[in-house]
C-alpha distance (Angstrom), angle and dihedral (degrees) to the residues before:
residue distance angle dihedral
M1 . . .
N2 3.76 . .
P3 3.83 106.6 .
T4 3.77 115.3 -133.6
K5 3.76 139.8 154.5
H6 3.80 95.8 -153.7
P7 3.83 108.2 123.3
S8 3.81 95.6 -135.3
A9 3.81 91.7 50.3
I10 3.81 90.7 48.7
R11 3.82 89.9 50.4
S12 3.81 90.1 50.2
Q13 3.80 91.8 48.3
N14 3.79 91.2 49.4
E15 3.81 91.7 47.8
I16 3.80 92.6 48.9
T17 3.80 91.4 48.1
H18 3.80 92.9 46.5
T19 3.80 90.3 49.1
L20 3.80 93.0 50.6
L21 3.81 91.3 50.0
Q22 3.82 90.6 48.3
L23 3.80 91.6 49.9
M24 3.80 89.8 49.5
Q25 3.79 88.2 61.4
V26 3.81 89.8 61.4
Y27 3.81 107.1 26.3
T28 3.78 134.9 39.2
Y29 3.76 111.6 -99.6
H30 3.79 92.4 -115.4
E31 3.81 91.5 55.0
I32 3.80 93.3 55.6
T33 3.79 115.3 95.6
V34 3.78 132.2 -165.2
K35 3.81 87.3 -118.0
Q36 3.80 90.2 57.1
I37 3.82 91.3 49.3
I38 3.81 90.5 50.0
L39 3.81 92.8 49.2
E40 3.80 94.2 46.3
A41 3.81 92.7 45.5
H42 3.82 91.4 47.2
L43 3.79 90.8 -130.8
A44 3.77 133.4 134.6
R45 3.79 119.2 -102.2
K46 3.80 90.2 -119.1
T47 3.81 89.7 55.0
F48 3.80 90.2 57.0
Y49 3.80 93.8 47.6
R50 3.79 92.7 43.2
N51 3.82 86.8 61.9
F52 3.80 106.2 28.3
Q53 3.78 139.1 21.8
S54 3.81 96.9 -147.2
K55 3.80 143.8 -18.0
D56 3.82 87.0 -89.3
D57 3.79 87.8 57.5
V58 3.83 89.3 53.1
L59 3.80 91.8 52.4
D60 3.80 92.5 43.5
S61 3.79 90.5 50.8
Y62 3.80 91.8 51.3
I63 3.81 92.7 48.6
T64 3.81 91.0 46.6
G65 3.80 89.2 52.4
I66 3.79 94.7 52.7
M67 3.81 90.4 43.9
H68 3.82 89.5 55.0
Q69 3.82 87.9 54.4
Y70 3.80 88.8 50.4
V71 3.81 91.3 50.0
Q72 3.81 91.0 50.6
S73 3.81 90.1 52.5
L74 3.81 91.2 50.7
K75 3.79 92.4 47.1
Q76 3.80 89.8 55.4
E77 3.82 90.0 55.9
A78 3.78 97.2 76.9
D79 3.81 102.8 174.5
G80 3.82 95.7 57.4
Q81 3.81 95.9 -143.8
L82 3.78 111.9 168.2
T83 3.79 94.0 -125.9
Y84 3.82 91.7 57.8
I85 3.78 93.2 42.8
L86 3.82 89.6 53.0
D87 3.81 89.2 49.3
I88 3.81 89.6 54.1
I89 3.80 92.7 46.7
F90 3.80 93.2 49.9
S91 3.80 91.6 43.7
F92 3.82 89.0 52.8
C93 3.80 90.2 50.4
V94 3.81 93.9 47.0
Q95 3.82 91.0 49.1
N96 3.81 89.8 50.6
R97 3.82 97.2 36.2
E98 3.80 97.0 125.8
F99 3.79 92.0 47.7
L100 3.81 93.3 48.1
L101 3.79 91.4 49.6
L102 3.81 89.0 46.9
L103 3.81 91.3 52.9
R104 3.81 89.8 47.1
G105 3.81 90.5 52.1
H106 3.80 89.1 54.1
H107 3.83 93.4 44.2
M108 3.80 88.5 -118.7
L109 3.82 104.1 121.2
H110 3.80 88.2 112.0
I111 3.82 87.6 75.4
L112 3.79 89.8 62.9
L113 3.82 90.7 48.0
E114 3.80 89.6 53.2
K115 3.81 89.4 53.2
W116 3.78 91.4 46.9
N117 3.80 89.4 52.5
T118 3.80 88.0 54.1
F119 3.80 98.5 43.1
I120 3.82 101.9 40.9
P121 3.83 95.7 62.0
M122 3.81 87.1 47.4
I123 3.80 90.3 53.8
H124 3.78 90.1 48.1
D125 3.80 90.8 52.1
Q126 3.80 92.2 48.7
V127 3.79 101.3 39.6
A128 3.77 119.3 8.3
K129 3.80 98.5 38.7
A130 3.78 93.6 62.7
D131 3.80 99.8 39.5
C132 3.80 108.7 25.8
T133 3.79 118.6 88.8
L134 3.81 88.8 -171.0
F135 3.82 90.9 84.2
H136 3.82 100.2 38.7
S137 3.80 95.2 97.4
F138 3.83 93.7 51.5
S139 3.79 130.6 82.5
E140 3.80 119.9 -122.9
K141 3.80 90.4 -103.0
Q142 3.82 91.4 51.7
V143 3.80 90.7 48.7
S144 3.81 89.5 52.9
Y145 3.82 89.0 57.3
I146 3.81 91.8 47.0
I147 3.80 90.5 50.9
A148 3.82 90.8 48.9
F149 3.83 89.4 49.7
N150 3.81 91.8 51.2
V151 3.81 94.8 44.6
G152 3.81 90.2 48.9
A153 3.79 92.8 50.6
V154 3.79 94.3 47.2
W155 3.81 92.0 42.1
N156 3.80 92.3 54.8
I157 3.80 91.3 48.4
I158 3.81 90.1 51.9
M159 3.82 91.2 45.4
K160 3.81 90.9 52.3
W161 3.80 90.1 48.3
I162 3.82 91.7 49.5
E163 3.82 89.6 46.2
H164 3.82 87.2 57.3
G165 3.81 89.7 52.1
M166 3.83 93.1 -103.3
K167 3.81 87.8 -83.8
D168 3.80 97.4 129.8
S169 3.78 117.0 91.3
P170 3.81 114.0 -100.1
E171 3.81 87.2 -140.2
L172 3.82 90.8 57.7
I173 3.80 92.1 48.9
K174 3.80 92.2 46.1
E175 3.81 91.6 48.0
T176 3.81 90.5 49.0
I177 3.82 92.2 51.1
L178 3.81 94.0 46.2
N179 3.82 92.6 46.5
Y180 3.79 89.9 50.2
L181 3.81 93.5 48.7
N182 3.82 91.7 47.0
R183 3.82 88.7 62.1
F184 3.80 89.7 68.2
D185 3.74 128.7 71.5
L186 3.81 95.1 -129.9
S187 3.79 91.2 -172.7
V188 3.82 92.5 71.2
S189 3.81 112.6 126.9
């Protein structure tokens, strides 16, 4: 995506993104063409290409935008307690429920995982690294494995929840996870 702050470009970007998401509700992602997006959005071809390189770029831009919102939410949670982090994760998922279910329907949730794997280490570097004593005794390489472990665990919980149509209560899932973790002495060497 071509970043800009010009209001007309932002409107065009939003319209293109909205149109792609609407088309994804009717057609498979692979069937959708840039030409179809342009026609449905009632925009000129040059307007599309002034803002995006491809339909993949449109989707990537949208996912990056919602991930930035997620990062901002995590940054505001300074103490890093698991219960609050889970609240933020579930809140993010509830806010983006339709999009997550849309990605699932297109077998494209892996794209979100790839973004998570990019953004979570960034969050750690910006927030947890400076304030969290939990990681002080680990090398950077070890921390990268711990982050991958945590992302994988959370990702699979979210995937299971999405697989169930996101019908289960986030509070129930969070309570189940916390009760399970409390059964272990996590301070074991």
